[in-house]
C-alpha positions as CSV (number, residue, x, y, z in Angstrom):
1,M,-21.2,58.6,-46.6
2,E,-20.7,62.2,-47.7
3,M,-20.9,65.0,-45.1
4,T,-22.0,68.5,-45.9
5,E,-20.0,71.0,-43.8
6,N,-21.1,74.6,-43.3
7,W,-19.3,77.6,-41.9
8,I,-21.9,79.5,-39.8
9,E,-21.3,83.0,-38.4
10,A,-21.5,82.6,-34.7
11,A,-20.4,85.9,-33.1
12,I,-18.3,89.0,-33.4
13,D,-14.6,88.6,-32.4
14,G,-14.9,91.0,-29.5
15,D,-18.0,89.2,-28.0
16,V,-15.8,86.5,-26.5
17,P,-13.8,87.7,-23.5
18,D,-10.1,86.7,-23.1
19,Q,-10.0,83.5,-21.0
20,G,-13.8,83.5,-21.2
21,T,-16.7,81.7,-22.9
22,L,-19.8,82.6,-24.9
23,Q,-22.8,80.4,-25.7
24,V,-24.0,80.7,-29.3
25,R,-26.5,78.8,-31.5
26,C,-25.2,77.5,-34.8
27,G,-28.1,75.9,-36.7
28,S,-29.6,73.4,-34.2
29,E,-26.4,73.2,-32.1
30,L,-25.7,75.1,-28.9
31,I,-22.0,75.7,-29.0
32,C,-19.6,77.2,-26.4
33,L,-17.0,79.6,-27.9
34,Y,-13.7,80.2,-26.0
35,R,-10.9,82.6,-26.4
36,I,-7.5,81.9,-24.9
37,G,-5.1,84.8,-25.9
38,A,-5.6,85.4,-29.6
39,T,-6.9,81.8,-30.3
40,H,-10.6,80.8,-30.5
41,F,-12.1,77.3,-29.9
42,A,-15.6,75.8,-30.0
43,T,-17.1,72.8,-28.4
44,Q,-20.6,71.5,-27.8
45,D,-22.1,73.6,-24.9
46,E,-23.7,70.7,-23.0
47,C,-21.5,68.7,-20.6
48,S,-21.5,65.0,-21.4
49,H,-22.0,64.1,-17.8
50,G,-25.0,66.2,-16.8
51,S,-27.3,68.8,-18.3
52,A,-25.1,71.8,-17.6
53,S,-23.9,74.6,-19.9
54,L,-20.1,74.6,-20.3
55,S,-20.4,78.3,-21.2
56,E,-21.3,78.9,-17.5
57,G,-18.2,77.0,-16.5
58,F,-14.6,78.2,-15.8
59,I,-11.5,78.0,-18.0
60,V,-8.8,76.6,-15.8
61,E,-5.1,75.8,-16.3
62,D,-3.8,74.2,-19.4
63,G,-6.8,75.1,-21.6
64,L,-9.4,73.1,-19.7
65,I,-13.1,74.0,-19.2
66,E,-14.5,73.0,-15.8
67,C,-18.2,72.2,-15.8
68,P,-20.2,74.3,-13.3
69,L,-22.3,71.4,-12.1
70,H,-19.9,68.7,-10.9
71,Q,-16.5,70.3,-11.7
72,G,-15.6,67.7,-14.3
73,S,-13.3,69.1,-17.0
74,F,-12.6,68.8,-20.7
75,D,-9.7,69.8,-22.9
76,I,-11.0,72.7,-25.0
77,K,-8.8,71.9,-28.0
78,T,-9.7,68.2,-28.3
79,G,-12.9,67.8,-26.3
80,R,-11.3,65.0,-24.3
81,A,-12.9,64.4,-20.9
82,V,-10.0,64.8,-18.4
83,G,-11.6,65.2,-15.0
84,V,-14.0,63.1,-13.0
85,P,-16.9,62.6,-13.0
86,C,-16.8,63.2,-16.8
87,K,-15.9,60.2,-18.9
88,D,-17.4,60.9,-22.3
89,D,-15.7,63.4,-24.6
90,I,-17.5,66.4,-26.1
91,R,-17.6,67.5,-29.7
92,V,-15.2,70.1,-30.9
93,Y,-15.7,72.3,-34.0
94,P,-13.3,74.1,-36.3
95,V,-13.2,77.9,-35.9
96,K,-12.1,80.7,-38.2
97,I,-12.0,84.5,-38.0
98,E,-12.8,86.6,-41.0
99,N,-13.3,90.4,-41.1
100,G,-13.8,90.4,-37.3
101,K,-16.4,87.7,-37.3
102,I,-16.2,84.2,-35.7
103,F,-17.3,81.3,-37.9
104,V,-17.9,77.8,-36.7
105,Q,-17.9,74.8,-39.0
106,V,-20.8,72.4,-38.4
107,S,-21.9,69.4,-40.3
108,A,-25.4,68.6,-41.6
109,Q,-24.8,65.0,-40.5
110,E,-25.8,64.3,-36.9
111,G,-23.0,63.1,-34.7
112,Y,-20.2,64.7,-36.7
113,S,-17.1,65.2,-34.7
114,S,-14.2,67.3,-35.8
115,K,-11.8,65.5,-33.4
């Protein structure tokens, strides 16, 4: 099955604080953008354990995002659930910066994961 992938302009580079998050909408997806140093990452915004926004969470050691609801955590780079009570991984998306703009690659096919 062929997937159609699209790069969507999500934000301006300066909109995402260092060691911080920003919730954006890319098509029908709510996405959480992260910046750690000069590197940007993107995951689905909703925690896989509960209906909480990861963009309201906290970036903790080793590139993990901690959910604000039950303090479960995920690896920002891979989406892997690494802290209880979270067991299910979250989607991650490729990110690129062009001319000071952040682009996120999403797929037209539901359930696409870039992991």
